[in-house]
N, C-alpha and C positions, 0 to 999 in steps of 0.2 A: 850639793845635790841641786836635780832639779829642782823647779820654783814651781809648775803647777800641780794644784792640791792632787790630786790622781795619783801622782806619784808621790808625793809625801804620804799619801798615807797606806802605799803598797810599803814604803822603807816602814811604816812604822808597826806595819805584819812582815818584816821580810823573813822572820823564825818558821811563818805559817803556809800550810799547802796552798797554792793556786788553783794546779790543775792537778786532778787524779785519773789515772788510765787503768788500763791489765796493765802496763807497762811500767807502771812506777808511777810517783809521784812529782811535782814540779814547785819550788816553791818562790815568795813573792821575791827574794833575793836573787834566784835565778833570772827570775824573769826582767826581774831591771839588771842585770849583770847582763843579757843578751840584746835588750832594747837599745842599751849604750853600745854595746857594739856596732850594732846595725849600726847605726847612727852614726858614729864615726863613718864606716864604710861607705855610709851613702854621702856623707860632706865629703868622701876622697880628697882633705885635704884643705876644705874650705872649712871657711869657719858657720855658712849658716844656708840653708836652703831657700830663704827669702820665700815662704811660699811657693815653690814648687810644687807641681803636682806627682804624687808618685802612685803607680797606679801596681795594684800587686793581689797574686791568684796564690791562696795558701787553704790548706785545708783548715778544717776549724781546730782550735785549742791551744797550746805553748807558742806554737811557731807562729801561728797567726797573730797572735797578741802581741808578741816579740817585736813582731815585722810594723805591727801599727803602731804600738808605742815606740819604735824605732825611727820609725817618719818621723813622727810628734816632737819627739827630743833634738832630732835633726834641723826641726824647721820646718819642715814642708806638711803638706795637704794628704793627708789618708784619701784615694780613691781605689776602695773594695773592687773586687770583680767575682763579678757572679760564676762559680764551680759549674753552673751547668748551660752558659752560655754560649750561646756559636761564635760563629771567627766573625763574621760583619760584626755582631754584637759587641765582642770585645774588641774590636777595631773601632766601631764608632765614639765608645766610652773610654778609649785611652786617647783619640784624637779630640775628642770635644773638649776634654779635658786638659789638652794642649799638658798633659804627660811627658817628665824627661826622663823617666826611669820606668820601667815595669821589674817588679821582683816578683820571683815565683818557686817553686820547686823543680829539682833536674825530672820528676812524672809530669809535672804539668807544663814543662816549657815548652814540648811540642805545637799546642797550643796557641803559641803567644812568638814563639820564633819568625815568624815570617812576617806578622804584625812588626816586630821591632824591625828587621832589615830594612823594611820597606818605606816605616818612616824614619831608620836612621836612631832609633833610641837605645838607648843604655839597657841589657837586660842580663839581670842579676840573679844568681841560682844560688837558692839557699843552700843548698850542700858543699859548696865552693866559694864558700865567705871565707876568708880570713881572719886573722882578729887585727885589730886596730886601736892600738893603743895611746894614740899621739893628741893632740889637740884637745881645744876647750867646746863646750857645747852651749850652744846659743842660750842665750837667756826667751823664758815664752810669754810673751806679754799675753792675758787669757785672749784679747780683744785680735789675734790673730785668728785667720783662717786655717782650721783644721781638718776640715774632712769632707767631700763630696759624696752624695749617695745619687744615686741615677732613681726619677720616678718611674712609673712602667707605661708611662707615655699612651695611656688610652687613648688619648684626642689629639696624638701628636708625634715626633718623635720624642726620648727620653729627652728630662732637661736635666741636668746637673743642683742638686738642693748644695747649698752652701752651709755648712755651719762653722763657727767660730769655738774656740775652746770656752769660750764664757758660757756661750749657749750651750753646750756638750755638759759641759758644770751644773748648768740649770735644772736642766733634764735628770741627771742623776741624782742631784740635791731631791728634786721634789717627790723619786719613787722613793727614792731609802729613807724618807721621813714619813709617806704616804702608809706605806705596807713594810714598814720599821725591821727593812734588812739589819740582820746582825753578822757579827764573825761567825758562830758557828753554823751559817747555813751552809748547806749544800743542796747542789742544782745541777739537773743533768741543762746541757746544751747541743742540741740539735736541731737549732731553729738555723737558717739560713745568714752569713754575717756580711750581708751586701743588704742587708734592709735593719733599719731603725730599731725591731722588735731584739731580735739577737744580740744587734751590738751595745743598746745602751741597756734595755729590759732586762735582757739576763749579763751579758759578759761583763757590762761595763758599774750595773751597780753591786753585782758581785764581788768584780774585782775593789771597789769602792771600799765594799766594807770586811776585807777581808775573810770572805767565805770562799768555800771550795769550788771548783766549777770540773763536770764530769762530763770531757766531751765527746759527741759522736760525729760522723758523716753524715746523719742523717738519721732521721726518724727509724731506729732500728726495735720495732717492738718488742721483741722478744727477749733482747739484750735489758731493754728499759725495763721490763715488767720483772725481769728476775732482780734487776738493783732495787724495784721497788719491793718486792717481796720481802729483800734484805734490809728493809728501813736506811736506804743509803742516802733519802732527800728529805729536806724539810721544806722547799718551795720549789713548785712545778711551773711553768709555764707553757703554754701551746695555744694552738689554733686549734680553732672548733673541727676542723677535719680528723685532727689528730684525737682531739675527745671521741669524736664518732668511733672511729677503729678503736679505740680503748675498750670503750663501750662494748663492742660487737667482740672483741677481744675475750672480755670477764665472761661475757653471756655464754660463751661456748667452751673454757675453759671446768674443767672437772673440779669438783667443789674445795677440792683441798688446797688446789693453786690458786681457785679464784678468794676465798676466804683469806691465804695469804697476801694478795695484790690488793684486796679491799682492806686488809689492817695496817700496810704500808700505805695506801694513799690518806686512810684515815687519820694516819698519825701527823702526814705534813701539816704543818702552822698554815698554808698559804697556799693556791691552786689559781691560777690567772688565766681567764681567755681572751688572746683578740686578735687583731690583725684584718676579722672578716665579722659577720655578726654571727652572732649565737642562738638559735635558735631558742625558744622557750621550754620547747619539747626537750632539750638535749641538754640545756642545764637542768631543768627537773629528773631528768633520768641519770642523768651525775648524780645529783644527790641522793636521789632514791637510792642507788647500788652501792654508795661510798658513806652516805651520809656528808660529804665535802659538799659547800657552796661554794660554786666558781663564783669569783671575783671576772667581773667584765669590765674593760674599760676603752677609750677610745684616744684613737690617736694618730696622725700622719709623721709622714719625713719632714716634711717644714716644721713642725713645733714638737716635736716629740709626745710623750703623752698630754692631753688635753684635762680628759677627764678621766674620774672614774668610781666604781664603785667603792663604798666605804672599807678599810679594814677591818673597823668595827663598826659595828654596824648591820642594818638592810643589806642583802647585795641582790637587787631585785632583777627576776629575770627579764629579757628582752630591755632594760635600761644600762645606764653607759655612766650613771651616778651625776657625779657633782666634780664643778672645778677643782683642778689638784691646786697647792699649797703655789702662791704666786704664777696663776693662769687668771687670767681675766676673759670672760664667755658674753659673748652677745649673740642674740639672732636676730638678723635682718631679713623684714620683709619682702619680699618684691617690689612693692609699691615706692621703699625707701627708707625704711621709716623702722626703726630699732624696736623691736617686740616687746613687749613689755606688762604681756597677760602671759599664763598660761595656758596650755592647750591651742596657743597659736604659731604655727609651724614659722622656720625662716632661715638662714643660712647662718651653719652659725661660724664665729670672726673667734679670730681667738687674738690676745694682746698678753706679753710676758718677753724675761728674758729668756726663755728656750725658745722663741720663736728665730725661725732662719736668718742669716743674715742677707741672701741673694739668690736668684736663679744664675748660675754659671754663664758669663758671657750672653745674658740675655736681661740689659736692664730695661727693655719696654713690657716686659712682660711680668719681672720683677715690681711697676710700678702700677703696674695694671692687677696687680695680686694684693695689693694693699689698701686700703683706706682711713685715712688719718689714723696711719699706723696699725690699723685692723688687720691681720692676714684673713686674705677671705678663701676659706676651704672648700667652698663648693659644693659643700656637704649639706644636708637640711637635716633639722631636728626640730623639735620638740620638749618644752620643759612641761612634768606632768607630778603633779605633788614634790616637787623638789625635786627629781632625776631627768635628766636631760635622756632624749628617746633617740635614735638617731632614723631616719627615714630614709634614706639613700643620699645618693649623689643627683648632684640638678640634673646633670646632663643626661645620668644614665638612669639610675633607678628610680626619679619621680615623674609618675605619667599621668600625663595632664586629658584628664575622659570627662566630656562633659560636665564640666566648670569644675570639677575633682581636682585636688592634686593628691595622686595616690601612690601611695611607697609600696615598690616591686619587695622592697624586703619582706614586708608586713605579711603579705600575700603570701610570699615562700612558704613564712613558717609558718602558717595556717594547713598549708598543705601539705608542707612535713609532719604534721599531726597527724595524716592519712596513716591507719597503718599499712596498706595495701603501697604506699611511695614510699619510694628510696631516694629518691634524686629531684628538683626541678628545678627550672629557673624562670623567669617572670620579664617580659620585656613589653615595652609599646610597641603594637604597631600600626601605620597610618590607618584611618579610618574615617571617611567624607562624613559619616553622620556625627560622631562624636568624640573627632581629633584625633584622638588616639583609642586602641581597644587594647584589654588587658590582655596579652594572651602568653599562657603558662608550655613548656615542654616538660612531660611528665617524665618519669622512669618508672616504672612498676616495680615492686620486688619478684624476685626470682620466683616462678611458683604460683604466679596470682592470674587473675582475671578481673580486672576491675572492669565494668560497666561503664558509660559512658553518662548514659543516665543518674543514674545511682553516685557518680560522684557530683553531677548538676544538684542532687536535692542537701547531699552531704555537705558543699560547698555552699550552698544561699542559708543555712544555717547557721555558719560561722562566719562568711564573709562580713554579714549584711552587719554585725559588728564594726565593721571597719570602712564602714558607708559609702562599701560600693555598688555602684547602677548592676545592678543583677543582671543587667540584659548585654554589658558590653564585655564583658572575658570569651575566651577560646581558650580552647587547648588543643597540646599538639600530644596524642597518648602515645607512649614509647616503653611498649614492651618489649621484655628483653626475648628475645629467641631460644631455642637450646642450648645454642652453644654462649649464651649469657651478656650476647651483644643485641645493641639495641635497634629495633628493626626500623623503617621508612616509616616516618610520622604520619599520620591522620589529621589533617585538621579539623575540629569540628567547633560550634560556639557553644562552648559551655555554659553561658547562660541565657541562652537563649530563650523568651519564654514563650507554650508550649500553646 
């Protein structure tokens, strides 16, 4: 049997249900059997893929995991593709990773067949696979490369983040320990499986623990709420946008429906929010509605998860908690000094076994991203009474204005507390006097007519808490028209002194 701990644990749960859908159940034993067959087909008579990259585009569920495990068991490096990507994006990921094989379903193959022909790549169709029973599978050293995930590429083209089997195991083990995963847990999986959130936090932690996954093609609000009302889940993980949608749905349901759903949420042992900042107002609203205190955490593709509010203890709105087991965190000031005091901002730097090994084919970028074995995240945070709070990306979310370092995320969180504002985005814009002015694009809720002067007065009372010079900011007021579409913005000076 396979040497990696993930597969050993699957064998220990072989009679348990791994995936459950409307069409039936698939057990851990089937997952091991199917992944072994895929591994043999990928090997095609060879002994070891020797870290060859295998790109795959398969919908969320049993088949996706079988493919991923099959790639690993054959000694390959898994490169999951985004189901919603464009042809140029597929081609970039496949060619940048030097993939030798592309693996997909018959339905999705039309997205990839021309790319494979152009680059002379082997294309495997899931439904056309036969069975291969001969040959030994390779031994898998944990130090082998296992997966390449592509970052969003906000400052350049996406980079391939390479994780070893040891990195992945460390990421899983710390979360299983911190969040007390159990074999009797049940969780929906609707997060994309080309991101760390869906791959590690949900799918891998659940399968490591012998839990049951209910896969969805995407966030299907109606179906998921129905399953929540049926007490189908014990653990729930989502991004802030989904919690906003759930709140909106609960507030518009009939009293009977709402009570059933709220009862289902209340019974869950753990609900987590991540992948983006969770406004404190949403955190508090969710608790008010369901009684559940969301657990917010911080992570990224390169490190897995690094910080988390505690499973037992205070889950503080607006904070991402403390270092997870096995993770070392430090803050580094722009002056180059390590921050030793609370309430002083600095760049988050991370060290530990979960940190990725390299950026694929980018040795110079890899070297620049580490400082004495500490990975430089590019995120700024501050430690406040024992809990870290994220201020934002140094390159995007930190606005340098009048000598202050202002967090766009904090300002957005305050604006979202206004009852007439449904959406907003805060950015820094060039300003001759202040270096950068704080500009907010604000979408008003349907049917509201917020006067800018009233908003100025409302903001003065609240944003002063964050030491923001009142005269620096401006706003784009973006009311929706009768068709629900945002009208052309009118830029005004929000904090201009009268």
